[in-house]
PyMOL Python script that loads the backbone (N, CA, C, O; Angstrom):
from pymol import cmd

cmd.read_pdbstr("""\
ATOM      1  N   UNK A   1     -13.594  28.547   3.285  1.00  0.00           N
ATOM      2  CA  UNK A   1     -12.187  28.796   3.271  1.00  0.00           C
ATOM      3  C   UNK A   1     -11.391  27.652   4.124  1.00  0.00           C
ATOM      4  O   UNK A   1     -10.184  27.457   3.977  1.00  0.00           O
ATOM      5  N   UNK A   2     -12.206  26.927   5.025  1.00  0.00           N
ATOM      6  CA  UNK A   2     -11.523  25.881   5.746  1.00  0.00           C
ATOM      7  C   UNK A   2     -11.630  24.630   4.922  1.00  0.00           C
ATOM      8  O   UNK A   2     -12.216  24.606   3.840  1.00  0.00           O
ATOM      9  N   UNK A   3     -11.044  23.595   5.471  1.00  0.00           N
ATOM     10  CA  UNK A   3     -11.154  22.238   4.839  1.00  0.00           C
ATOM     11  C   UNK A   3     -12.434  21.540   5.124  1.00  0.00           C
ATOM     12  O   UNK A   3     -12.951  21.661   6.234  1.00  0.00           O
ATOM     13  N   UNK A   4     -12.940  20.869   4.258  1.00  0.00           N
ATOM     14  CA  UNK A   4     -14.307  20.067   4.322  1.00  0.00           C
ATOM     15  C   UNK A   4     -14.138  18.757   3.920  1.00  0.00           C
ATOM     16  O   UNK A   4     -13.368  18.586   2.975  1.00  0.00           O
ATOM     17  N   UNK A   5     -14.678  17.781   4.413  1.00  0.00           N
ATOM     18  CA  UNK A   5     -14.710  16.486   4.062  1.00  0.00           C
ATOM     19  C   UNK A   5     -15.547  16.304   2.875  1.00  0.00           C
ATOM     20  O   UNK A   5     -16.686  16.773   2.855  1.00  0.00           O
ATOM     21  N   UNK A   6     -15.010  15.588   1.781  1.00  0.00           N
ATOM     22  CA  UNK A   6     -15.671  15.243   0.695  1.00  0.00           C
ATOM     23  C   UNK A   6     -15.827  13.901   0.458  1.00  0.00           C
ATOM     24  O   UNK A   6     -14.734  13.343   0.551  1.00  0.00           O
ATOM     25  N   UNK A   7     -16.756  13.111   0.180  1.00  0.00           N
ATOM     26  CA  UNK A   7     -17.018  11.624   0.013  1.00  0.00           C
ATOM     27  C   UNK A   7     -16.494  11.233  -1.282  1.00  0.00           C
ATOM     28  O   UNK A   7     -17.063  11.536  -2.330  1.00  0.00           O
ATOM     29  N   UNK A   8     -15.240  10.454  -1.217  1.00  0.00           N
ATOM     30  CA  UNK A   8     -14.502  10.019  -2.524  1.00  0.00           C
ATOM     31  C   UNK A   8     -15.370   9.217  -3.332  1.00  0.00           C
ATOM     32  O   UNK A   8     -15.203   9.244  -4.551  1.00  0.00           O
ATOM     33  N   UNK A   9     -16.273   8.505  -2.835  1.00  0.00           N
ATOM     34  CA  UNK A   9     -17.068   7.608  -3.622  1.00  0.00           C
ATOM     35  C   UNK A   9     -18.206   8.523  -4.496  1.00  0.00           C
ATOM     36  O   UNK A   9     -18.788   7.966  -5.427  1.00  0.00           O
ATOM     37  N   UNK A  10     -18.422   9.544  -4.262  1.00  0.00           N
ATOM     38  CA  UNK A  10     -19.269  10.448  -5.073  1.00  0.00           C
ATOM     39  C   UNK A  10     -18.836  10.637  -6.376  1.00  0.00           C
ATOM     40  O   UNK A  10     -19.653  10.560  -7.293  1.00  0.00           O
ATOM     41  N   UNK A  11     -17.526  10.902  -6.614  1.00  0.00           N
ATOM     42  CA  UNK A  11     -17.074  11.213  -7.854  1.00  0.00           C
ATOM     43  C   UNK A  11     -16.915   9.852  -8.717  1.00  0.00           C
ATOM     44  O   UNK A  11     -16.998   9.834  -9.945  1.00  0.00           O
ATOM     45  N   UNK A  12     -16.670   8.689  -7.890  1.00  0.00           N
ATOM     46  CA  UNK A  12     -16.527   7.469  -8.690  1.00  0.00           C
ATOM     47  C   UNK A  12     -17.772   6.984  -9.340  1.00  0.00           C
ATOM     48  O   UNK A  12     -17.601   6.258 -10.320  1.00  0.00           O
ATOM     49  N   UNK A  13     -19.086   7.267  -8.954  1.00  0.00           N
ATOM     50  CA  UNK A  13     -20.350   6.942  -9.380  1.00  0.00           C
ATOM     51  C   UNK A  13     -20.655   7.393 -10.788  1.00  0.00           C
ATOM     52  O   UNK A  13     -21.483   6.820 -11.496  1.00  0.00           O
ATOM     53  N   UNK A  14     -19.907   8.507 -11.186  1.00  0.00           N
ATOM     54  CA  UNK A  14     -20.357   9.087 -12.426  1.00  0.00           C
ATOM     55  C   UNK A  14     -19.376   8.662 -13.719  1.00  0.00           C
ATOM     56  O   UNK A  14     -19.478   9.081 -14.871  1.00  0.00           O
ATOM     57  N   UNK A  15     -18.467   7.776 -13.231  1.00  0.00           N
ATOM     58  CA  UNK A  15     -17.615   7.277 -14.441  1.00  0.00           C
ATOM     59  C   UNK A  15     -17.425   5.816 -14.645  1.00  0.00           C
ATOM     60  O   UNK A  15     -17.569   5.073 -13.674  1.00  0.00           O
ATOM     61  N   UNK A  16     -17.113   5.326 -15.818  1.00  0.00           N
ATOM     62  CA  UNK A  16     -16.840   3.880 -15.932  1.00  0.00           C
ATOM     63  C   UNK A  16     -15.491   3.810 -15.658  1.00  0.00           C
ATOM     64  O   UNK A  16     -14.705   4.721 -15.916  1.00  0.00           O
ATOM     65  N   UNK A  17     -15.105   2.438 -14.985  1.00  0.00           N
ATOM     66  CA  UNK A  17     -13.733   1.962 -14.864  1.00  0.00           C
ATOM     67  C   UNK A  17     -13.026   1.557 -15.982  1.00  0.00           C
ATOM     68  O   UNK A  17     -13.659   1.355 -17.019  1.00  0.00           O
ATOM     69  N   UNK A  18     -11.771   1.397 -15.957  1.00  0.00           N
ATOM     70  CA  UNK A  18     -11.134   0.919 -17.155  1.00  0.00           C
ATOM     71  C   UNK A  18     -11.736  -0.413 -17.741  1.00  0.00           C
ATOM     72  O   UNK A  18     -11.887  -1.330 -16.933  1.00  0.00           O
ATOM     73  N   UNK A  19     -12.061  -0.606 -18.923  1.00  0.00           N
ATOM     74  CA  UNK A  19     -12.472  -1.922 -19.414  1.00  0.00           C
ATOM     75  C   UNK A  19     -14.006  -2.095 -19.157  1.00  0.00           C
ATOM     76  O   UNK A  19     -14.551  -3.166 -19.424  1.00  0.00           O
ATOM     77  N   UNK A  20     -14.714  -1.014 -18.626  1.00  0.00           N
ATOM     78  CA  UNK A  20     -16.078  -1.216 -18.350  1.00  0.00           C
ATOM     79  C   UNK A  20     -16.964  -1.043 -19.677  1.00  0.00           C
ATOM     80  O   UNK A  20     -16.846  -0.106 -20.466  1.00  0.00           O
ATOM     81  N   UNK A  21     -17.844  -2.074 -19.785  1.00  0.00           N
ATOM     82  CA  UNK A  21     -18.753  -2.073 -20.716  1.00  0.00           C
ATOM     83  C   UNK A  21     -19.990  -1.422 -20.465  1.00  0.00           C
ATOM     84  O   UNK A  21     -20.260  -1.127 -19.301  1.00  0.00           O
ATOM     85  N   UNK A  22     -20.916  -1.108 -21.536  1.00  0.00           N
ATOM     86  CA  UNK A  22     -22.148  -0.554 -21.155  1.00  0.00           C
ATOM     87  C   UNK A  22     -23.097  -1.332 -20.325  1.00  0.00           C
ATOM     88  O   UNK A  22     -23.853  -0.853 -19.480  1.00  0.00           O
ATOM     89  N   UNK A  23     -22.987  -2.512 -20.631  1.00  0.00           N
ATOM     90  CA  UNK A  23     -24.062  -3.506 -19.934  1.00  0.00           C
ATOM     91  C   UNK A  23     -23.396  -4.103 -18.626  1.00  0.00           C
ATOM     92  O   UNK A  23     -24.114  -4.581 -17.748  1.00  0.00           O
ATOM     93  N   UNK A  24     -22.135  -4.073 -18.514  1.00  0.00           N
ATOM     94  CA  UNK A  24     -21.314  -4.641 -17.351  1.00  0.00           C
ATOM     95  C   UNK A  24     -21.207  -3.601 -16.142  1.00  0.00           C
ATOM     96  O   UNK A  24     -21.130  -2.379 -16.272  1.00  0.00           O
ATOM     97  N   UNK A  25     -21.217  -4.325 -14.922  1.00  0.00           N
ATOM     98  CA  UNK A  25     -20.949  -3.287 -13.847  1.00  0.00           C
ATOM     99  C   UNK A  25     -19.536  -3.251 -13.553  1.00  0.00           C
ATOM    100  O   UNK A  25     -18.766  -4.164 -13.849  1.00  0.00           O
ATOM    101  N   UNK A  26     -19.161  -2.031 -12.883  1.00  0.00           N
ATOM    102  CA  UNK A  26     -17.714  -1.861 -12.427  1.00  0.00           C
ATOM    103  C   UNK A  26     -17.863  -1.785 -10.863  1.00  0.00           C
ATOM    104  O   UNK A  26     -18.765  -1.207 -10.257  1.00  0.00           O
ATOM    105  N   UNK A  27     -16.851  -2.449 -10.350  1.00  0.00           N
ATOM    106  CA  UNK A  27     -16.829  -2.452  -8.727  1.00  0.00           C
ATOM    107  C   UNK A  27     -15.656  -1.627  -8.279  1.00  0.00           C
ATOM    108  O   UNK A  27     -14.632  -1.534  -8.956  1.00  0.00           O
ATOM    109  N   UNK A  28     -15.835  -1.012  -7.092  1.00  0.00           N
ATOM    110  CA  UNK A  28     -14.854  -0.263  -6.449  1.00  0.00           C
ATOM    111  C   UNK A  28     -14.311  -1.130  -5.390  1.00  0.00           C
ATOM    112  O   UNK A  28     -15.145  -1.496  -4.562  1.00  0.00           O
ATOM    113  N   UNK A  29     -13.082  -1.548  -5.226  1.00  0.00           N
ATOM    114  CA  UNK A  29     -12.417  -2.410  -4.470  1.00  0.00           C
ATOM    115  C   UNK A  29     -11.350  -1.477  -3.558  1.00  0.00           C
ATOM    116  O   UNK A  29     -10.334  -0.974  -4.036  1.00  0.00           O
ATOM    117  N   UNK A  30     -11.766  -1.343  -2.181  1.00  0.00           N
ATOM    118  CA  UNK A  30     -10.894  -0.561  -1.366  1.00  0.00           C
ATOM    119  C   UNK A  30      -9.992  -1.710  -0.617  1.00  0.00           C
ATOM    120  O   UNK A  30     -10.468  -2.747  -0.155  1.00  0.00           O
ATOM    121  N   UNK A  31      -8.720  -1.372  -0.581  1.00  0.00           N
ATOM    122  CA  UNK A  31      -7.724  -2.517  -0.004  1.00  0.00           C
ATOM    123  C   UNK A  31      -7.023  -1.682   0.912  1.00  0.00           C
ATOM    124  O   UNK A  31      -6.665  -0.530   0.671  1.00  0.00           O
ATOM    125  N   UNK A  32      -6.816  -2.391   2.114  1.00  0.00           N
ATOM    126  CA  UNK A  32      -5.916  -2.057   3.196  1.00  0.00           C
ATOM    127  C   UNK A  32      -5.076  -3.162   3.658  1.00  0.00           C
ATOM    128  O   UNK A  32      -5.237  -4.291   3.194  1.00  0.00           O
ATOM    129  N   UNK A  33      -4.192  -2.908   4.542  1.00  0.00           N
ATOM    130  CA  UNK A  33      -3.290  -3.928   5.156  1.00  0.00           C
ATOM    131  C   UNK A  33      -2.231  -4.574   4.209  1.00  0.00           C
ATOM    132  O   UNK A  33      -1.952  -5.767   4.330  1.00  0.00           O
ATOM    133  N   UNK A  34      -1.733  -3.905   3.408  1.00  0.00           N
ATOM    134  CA  UNK A  34      -0.591  -4.466   2.666  1.00  0.00           C
ATOM    135  C   UNK A  34       0.464  -4.593   3.560  1.00  0.00           C
ATOM    136  O   UNK A  34       0.805  -3.699   4.334  1.00  0.00           O
ATOM    137  N   UNK A  35       1.100  -5.913   3.451  1.00  0.00           N
ATOM    138  CA  UNK A  35       2.107  -6.039   4.579  1.00  0.00           C
ATOM    139  C   UNK A  35       3.475  -5.494   4.049  1.00  0.00           C
ATOM    140  O   UNK A  35       3.737  -5.683   2.861  1.00  0.00           O
ATOM    141  N   UNK A  36       4.309  -4.872   4.800  1.00  0.00           N
ATOM    142  CA  UNK A  36       5.778  -4.477   4.399  1.00  0.00           C
ATOM    143  C   UNK A  36       6.802  -5.329   4.958  1.00  0.00           C
ATOM    144  O   UNK A  36       6.888  -5.518   6.171  1.00  0.00           O
ATOM    145  N   UNK A  37       7.545  -5.825   4.148  1.00  0.00           N
ATOM    146  CA  UNK A  37       8.591  -6.848   4.556  1.00  0.00           C
ATOM    147  C   UNK A  37       9.451  -6.195   5.638  1.00  0.00           C
ATOM    148  O   UNK A  37       9.813  -5.028   5.487  1.00  0.00           O
ATOM    149  N   UNK A  38       9.765  -6.838   6.631  1.00  0.00           N
ATOM    150  CA  UNK A  38      10.582  -6.383   7.778  1.00  0.00           C
ATOM    151  C   UNK A  38      10.019  -5.414   8.852  1.00  0.00           C
ATOM    152  O   UNK A  38      10.672  -5.032   9.824  1.00  0.00           O
ATOM    153  N   UNK A  39       8.659  -5.035   8.561  1.00  0.00           N
ATOM    154  CA  UNK A  39       8.149  -4.163   9.539  1.00  0.00           C
ATOM    155  C   UNK A  39       6.830  -4.966  10.084  1.00  0.00           C
ATOM    156  O   UNK A  39       6.380  -5.960   9.512  1.00  0.00           O
ATOM    157  N   UNK A  40       6.331  -4.448  11.153  1.00  0.00           N
ATOM    158  CA  UNK A  40       5.130  -5.022  11.803  1.00  0.00           C
ATOM    159  C   UNK A  40       3.947  -4.366  10.995  1.00  0.00           C
ATOM    160  O   UNK A  40       3.937  -3.150  10.804  1.00  0.00           O
ATOM    161  N   UNK A  41       3.013  -5.139  10.554  1.00  0.00           N
ATOM    162  CA  UNK A  41       2.011  -4.882   9.868  1.00  0.00           C
ATOM    163  C   UNK A  41       0.714  -4.560  10.773  1.00  0.00           C
ATOM    164  O   UNK A  41      -0.051  -5.423  11.207  1.00  0.00           O
ATOM    165  N   UNK A  42       0.603  -3.225  10.975  1.00  0.00           N
ATOM    166  CA  UNK A  42      -0.550  -2.870  11.875  1.00  0.00           C
ATOM    167  C   UNK A  42      -1.682  -2.369  11.107  1.00  0.00           C
ATOM    168  O   UNK A  42      -1.548  -1.474  10.272  1.00  0.00           O
ATOM    169  N   UNK A  43      -2.807  -2.934  11.377  1.00  0.00           N
ATOM    170  CA  UNK A  43      -4.060  -2.489  10.527  1.00  0.00           C
ATOM    171  C   UNK A  43      -4.924  -1.752  11.702  1.00  0.00           C
ATOM    172  O   UNK A  43      -5.229  -2.316  12.753  1.00  0.00           O
ATOM    173  N   UNK A  44      -5.276  -0.390  11.364  1.00  0.00           N
ATOM    174  CA  UNK A  44      -5.924   0.248  12.314  1.00  0.00           C
ATOM    175  C   UNK A  44      -7.458  -0.093  12.298  1.00  0.00           C
ATOM    176  O   UNK A  44      -8.050  -0.418  11.269  1.00  0.00           O
ATOM    177  N   UNK A  45      -8.147   0.028  13.750  1.00  0.00           N
ATOM    178  CA  UNK A  45      -9.397  -0.364  13.666  1.00  0.00           C
ATOM    179  C   UNK A  45     -10.305   0.603  12.957  1.00  0.00           C
ATOM    180  O   UNK A  45     -11.522   0.443  12.865  1.00  0.00           O
ATOM    181  N   UNK A  46      -9.682   1.539  12.499  1.00  0.00           N
ATOM    182  CA  UNK A  46     -10.441   2.485  11.478  1.00  0.00           C
ATOM    183  C   UNK A  46     -10.005   2.062  10.194  1.00  0.00           C
ATOM    184  O   UNK A  46      -8.924   2.506   9.805  1.00  0.00           O
ATOM    185  N   UNK A  47     -10.667   1.257   9.435  1.00  0.00           N
ATOM    186  CA  UNK A  47     -10.107   0.763   8.265  1.00  0.00           C
ATOM    187  C   UNK A  47      -9.941   1.989   7.182  1.00  0.00           C
ATOM    188  O   UNK A  47     -10.978   2.515   6.778  1.00  0.00           O
ATOM    189  N   UNK A  48      -8.816   2.409   6.754  1.00  0.00           N
ATOM    190  CA  UNK A  48      -8.483   3.272   5.805  1.00  0.00           C
ATOM    191  C   UNK A  48      -7.972   2.602   4.506  1.00  0.00           C
ATOM    192  O   UNK A  48      -7.057   1.784   4.605  1.00  0.00           O
ATOM    193  N   UNK A  49      -8.436   2.858   3.440  1.00  0.00           N
ATOM    194  CA  UNK A  49      -7.753   2.169   2.268  1.00  0.00           C
ATOM    195  C   UNK A  49      -6.558   2.716   1.932  1.00  0.00           C
ATOM    196  O   UNK A  49      -6.398   3.937   1.931  1.00  0.00           O
ATOM    197  N   UNK A  50      -5.592   1.850   1.610  1.00  0.00           N
ATOM    198  CA  UNK A  50      -4.379   2.208   1.119  1.00  0.00           C
ATOM    199  C   UNK A  50      -4.638   2.374  -0.249  1.00  0.00           C
ATOM    200  O   UNK A  50      -4.077   3.372  -0.701  1.00  0.00           O
ATOM    201  N   UNK A  51      -5.303   1.729  -1.071  1.00  0.00           N
ATOM    202  CA  UNK A  51      -5.533   1.755  -2.609  1.00  0.00           C
ATOM    203  C   UNK A  51      -6.912   1.628  -2.900  1.00  0.00           C
ATOM    204  O   UNK A  51      -7.642   1.173  -2.019  1.00  0.00           O
ATOM    205  N   UNK A  52      -7.413   1.976  -4.054  1.00  0.00           N
ATOM    206  CA  UNK A  52      -8.720   1.953  -4.542  1.00  0.00           C
ATOM    207  C   UNK A  52      -8.642   1.408  -6.053  1.00  0.00           C
ATOM    208  O   UNK A  52      -8.010   2.045  -6.896  1.00  0.00           O
ATOM    209  N   UNK A  53      -9.276   0.258  -6.354  1.00  0.00           N
ATOM    210  CA  UNK A  53      -9.329  -0.188  -7.603  1.00  0.00           C
ATOM    211  C   UNK A  53     -10.592  -0.154  -8.243  1.00  0.00           C
ATOM    212  O   UNK A  53     -11.571  -0.528  -7.597  1.00  0.00           O
ATOM    213  N   UNK A  54     -10.739   0.277  -9.538  1.00  0.00           N
ATOM    214  CA  UNK A  54     -12.003   0.084 -10.315  1.00  0.00           C
ATOM    215  C   UNK A  54     -11.869  -1.075 -11.316  1.00  0.00           C
ATOM    216  O   UNK A  54     -11.003  -1.067 -12.191  1.00  0.00           O
ATOM    217  N   UNK A  55     -12.792  -2.111 -11.152  1.00  0.00           N
ATOM    218  CA  UNK A  55     -12.574  -3.293 -11.723  1.00  0.00           C
ATOM    219  C   UNK A  55     -13.885  -3.716 -12.510  1.00  0.00           C
ATOM    220  O   UNK A  55     -14.940  -3.706 -11.876  1.00  0.00           O
ATOM    221  N   UNK A  56     -13.894  -4.024 -13.619  1.00  0.00           N
ATOM    222  CA  UNK A  56     -15.183  -4.623 -14.259  1.00  0.00           C
ATOM    223  C   UNK A  56     -15.548  -5.981 -13.653  1.00  0.00           C
ATOM    224  O   UNK A  56     -14.665  -6.702 -13.187  1.00  0.00           O
ATOM    225  N   UNK A  57     -16.846  -6.342 -13.652  1.00  0.00           N
ATOM    226  CA  UNK A  57     -17.065  -7.617 -13.095  1.00  0.00           C
ATOM    227  C   UNK A  57     -16.368  -8.736 -13.667  1.00  0.00           C
ATOM    228  O   UNK A  57     -15.891  -9.541 -12.868  1.00  0.00           O
ATOM    229  N   UNK A  58     -16.215  -8.945 -14.917  1.00  0.00           N
ATOM    230  CA  UNK A  58     -15.502  -9.890 -15.427  1.00  0.00           C
ATOM    231  C   UNK A  58     -14.029 -10.290 -14.808  1.00  0.00           C
ATOM    232  O   UNK A  58     -13.572 -11.432 -14.825  1.00  0.00           O
ATOM    233  N   UNK A  59     -13.362  -9.109 -14.248  1.00  0.00           N
ATOM    234  CA  UNK A  59     -12.068  -9.408 -13.720  1.00  0.00           C
ATOM    235  C   UNK A  59     -12.170  -9.268 -12.188  1.00  0.00           C
ATOM    236  O   UNK A  59     -11.114  -9.104 -11.576  1.00  0.00           O
ATOM    237  N   UNK A  60     -13.328  -9.317 -11.507  1.00  0.00           N
ATOM    238  CA  UNK A  60     -13.410  -9.117 -10.279  1.00  0.00           C
ATOM    239  C   UNK A  60     -12.763 -10.357  -9.307  1.00  0.00           C
ATOM    240  O   UNK A  60     -11.998 -10.121  -8.371  1.00  0.00           O
ATOM    241  N   UNK A  61     -13.120 -11.447  -9.622  1.00  0.00           N
ATOM    242  CA  UNK A  61     -12.489 -12.697  -9.065  1.00  0.00           C
ATOM    243  C   UNK A  61     -10.949 -12.777  -9.133  1.00  0.00           C
ATOM    244  O   UNK A  61     -10.241 -12.988  -8.149  1.00  0.00           O
ATOM    245  N   UNK A  62     -10.504 -12.587 -10.386  1.00  0.00           N
ATOM    246  CA  UNK A  62      -9.067 -12.501 -10.640  1.00  0.00           C
ATOM    247  C   UNK A  62      -8.247 -11.399  -9.669  1.00  0.00           C
ATOM    248  O   UNK A  62      -7.185 -11.632  -9.092  1.00  0.00           O
ATOM    249  N   UNK A  63      -8.941 -10.246  -9.636  1.00  0.00           N
ATOM    250  CA  UNK A  63      -8.314  -9.209  -8.935  1.00  0.00           C
ATOM    251  C   UNK A  63      -8.414  -9.457  -7.323  1.00  0.00           C
ATOM    252  O   UNK A  63      -7.507  -9.071  -6.585  1.00  0.00           O
ATOM    253  N   UNK A  64      -9.604 -10.142  -6.812  1.00  0.00           N
ATOM    254  CA  UNK A  64      -9.572 -10.557  -5.567  1.00  0.00           C
ATOM    255  C   UNK A  64      -8.524 -11.412  -5.100  1.00  0.00           C
ATOM    256  O   UNK A  64      -7.927 -11.217  -4.042  1.00  0.00           O
ATOM    257  N   UNK A  65      -8.272 -12.473  -5.979  1.00  0.00           N
ATOM    258  CA  UNK A  65      -7.248 -13.482  -5.735  1.00  0.00           C
ATOM    259  C   UNK A  65      -5.895 -12.638  -5.654  1.00  0.00           C
ATOM    260  O   UNK A  65      -5.153 -12.743  -4.678  1.00  0.00           O
ATOM    261  N   UNK A  66      -5.624 -11.825  -6.692  1.00  0.00           N
ATOM    262  CA  UNK A  66      -4.197 -11.153  -6.698  1.00  0.00           C
ATOM    263  C   UNK A  66      -4.017 -10.196  -5.425  1.00  0.00           C
ATOM    264  O   UNK A  66      -2.923 -10.049  -4.880  1.00  0.00           O
ATOM    265  N   UNK A  67      -4.948  -9.691  -5.089  1.00  0.00           N
ATOM    266  CA  UNK A  67      -4.972  -8.747  -3.724  1.00  0.00           C
ATOM    267  C   UNK A  67      -4.532  -9.695  -2.561  1.00  0.00           C
ATOM    268  O   UNK A  67      -3.606  -9.373  -1.815  1.00  0.00           O
ATOM    269  N   UNK A  68      -5.100 -10.672  -2.445  1.00  0.00           N
ATOM    270  CA  UNK A  68      -4.988 -11.636  -1.302  1.00  0.00           C
ATOM    271  C   UNK A  68      -3.630 -12.386  -1.486  1.00  0.00           C
ATOM    272  O   UNK A  68      -3.122 -12.768  -0.432  1.00  0.00           O
ATOM    273  N   UNK A  69      -2.995 -12.646  -2.566  1.00  0.00           N
ATOM    274  CA  UNK A  69      -1.915 -13.264  -2.847  1.00  0.00           C
ATOM    275  C   UNK A  69      -0.724 -12.263  -2.453  1.00  0.00           C
ATOM    276  O   UNK A  69       0.345 -12.663  -1.993  1.00  0.00           O
ATOM    277  N   UNK A  70      -1.027 -10.936  -2.681  1.00  0.00           N
ATOM    278  CA  UNK A  70      -0.044  -9.972  -2.317  1.00  0.00           C
ATOM    279  C   UNK A  70      -0.037  -9.528  -0.663  1.00  0.00           C
ATOM    280  O   UNK A  70       0.781  -8.716  -0.232  1.00  0.00           O
ATOM    281  N   UNK A  71      -0.895 -10.071   0.052  1.00  0.00           N
ATOM    282  CA  UNK A  71      -1.098  -9.742   1.413  1.00  0.00           C
ATOM    283  C   UNK A  71      -1.953  -8.696   1.697  1.00  0.00           C
ATOM    284  O   UNK A  71      -1.843  -8.150   2.794  1.00  0.00           O
ATOM    285  N   UNK A  72      -2.833  -8.295   0.864  1.00  0.00           N
ATOM    286  CA  UNK A  72      -3.792  -7.078   0.949  1.00  0.00           C
ATOM    287  C   UNK A  72      -5.079  -7.659   1.765  1.00  0.00           C
ATOM    288  O   UNK A  72      -5.275  -8.867   1.900  1.00  0.00           O
ATOM    289  N   UNK A  73      -5.852  -6.740   2.241  1.00  0.00           N
ATOM    290  CA  UNK A  73      -7.032  -7.122   3.038  1.00  0.00           C
ATOM    291  C   UNK A  73      -8.003  -6.260   2.368  1.00  0.00           C
ATOM    292  O   UNK A  73      -7.834  -5.041   2.399  1.00  0.00           O
ATOM    293  N   UNK A  74      -8.991  -6.769   1.775  1.00  0.00           N
ATOM    294  CA  UNK A  74     -10.089  -5.969   1.178  1.00  0.00           C
ATOM    295  C   UNK A  74     -11.073  -5.451   2.128  1.00  0.00           C
ATOM    296  O   UNK A  74     -11.833  -6.228   2.706  1.00  0.00           O
ATOM    297  N   UNK A  75     -11.114  -4.046   2.348  1.00  0.00           N
ATOM    298  CA  UNK A  75     -11.942  -3.441   3.197  1.00  0.00           C
ATOM    299  C   UNK A  75     -13.435  -3.413   2.781  1.00  0.00           C
ATOM    300  O   UNK A  75     -14.356  -3.552   3.585  1.00  0.00           O
ATOM    301  N   UNK A  76     -13.593  -3.213   1.398  1.00  0.00           N
ATOM    302  CA  UNK A  76     -15.120  -3.039   0.742  1.00  0.00           C
ATOM    303  C   UNK A  76     -15.000  -3.298  -0.630  1.00  0.00           C
ATOM    304  O   UNK A  76     -14.005  -2.951  -1.266  1.00  0.00           O
ATOM    305  N   UNK A  77     -16.054  -3.949  -1.176  1.00  0.00           N
ATOM    306  CA  UNK A  77     -16.402  -3.896  -2.571  1.00  0.00           C
ATOM    307  C   UNK A  77     -17.536  -3.363  -2.835  1.00  0.00           C
ATOM    308  O   UNK A  77     -18.521  -3.890  -2.318  1.00  0.00           O
ATOM    309  N   UNK A  78     -17.723  -2.191  -3.694  1.00  0.00           N
ATOM    310  CA  UNK A  78     -19.046  -1.566  -3.913  1.00  0.00           C
ATOM    311  C   UNK A  78     -19.207  -1.530  -5.479  1.00  0.00           C
ATOM    312  O   UNK A  78     -18.291  -1.327  -6.275  1.00  0.00           O
ATOM    313  N   UNK A  79     -20.503  -1.758  -5.776  1.00  0.00           N
ATOM    314  CA  UNK A  79     -20.786  -1.578  -7.369  1.00  0.00           C
ATOM    315  C   UNK A  79     -20.903  -0.192  -7.585  1.00  0.00           C
ATOM    316  O   UNK A  79     -21.593   0.490  -6.827  1.00  0.00           O
ATOM    317  N   UNK A  80     -20.266   0.320  -8.593  1.00  0.00           N
ATOM    318  CA  UNK A  80     -20.500   1.772  -8.882  1.00  0.00           C
ATOM    319  C   UNK A  80     -21.143   2.206 -10.058  1.00  0.00           C
ATOM    320  O   UNK A  80     -21.364   3.400 -10.260  1.00  0.00           O
ATOM    321  N   UNK A  81     -21.509   1.166 -10.978  1.00  0.00           N
ATOM    322  CA  UNK A  81     -22.261   1.512 -12.388  1.00  0.00           C
ATOM    323  C   UNK A  81     -23.151   0.433 -12.678  1.00  0.00           C
ATOM    324  O   UNK A  81     -23.840   0.457 -13.698  1.00  0.00           O
TER     325      UNK A  81
END
""", "prot")
cmd.dss("prot")
cmd.show_as("cartoon", "prot")
cmd.util.cbc("prot")
cmd.orient("prot")
């Protein structure tokens, strides 16, 4: 009846991300620390992701660069398939 913690990575392991091929791996990128214009950007010592992206290996470098250009901080990159 009460609230219980469920690991969000458990559900991601069973599916392919957008553009995943059978032989290619898909990576889960957790991003935190997007800066807000005009506000102080405070990053908690407990890194909580603001967004999660599922990216095929072929697009990993491109997505990594895009996130950093937009001021994001990558908390983790995990292979899921």
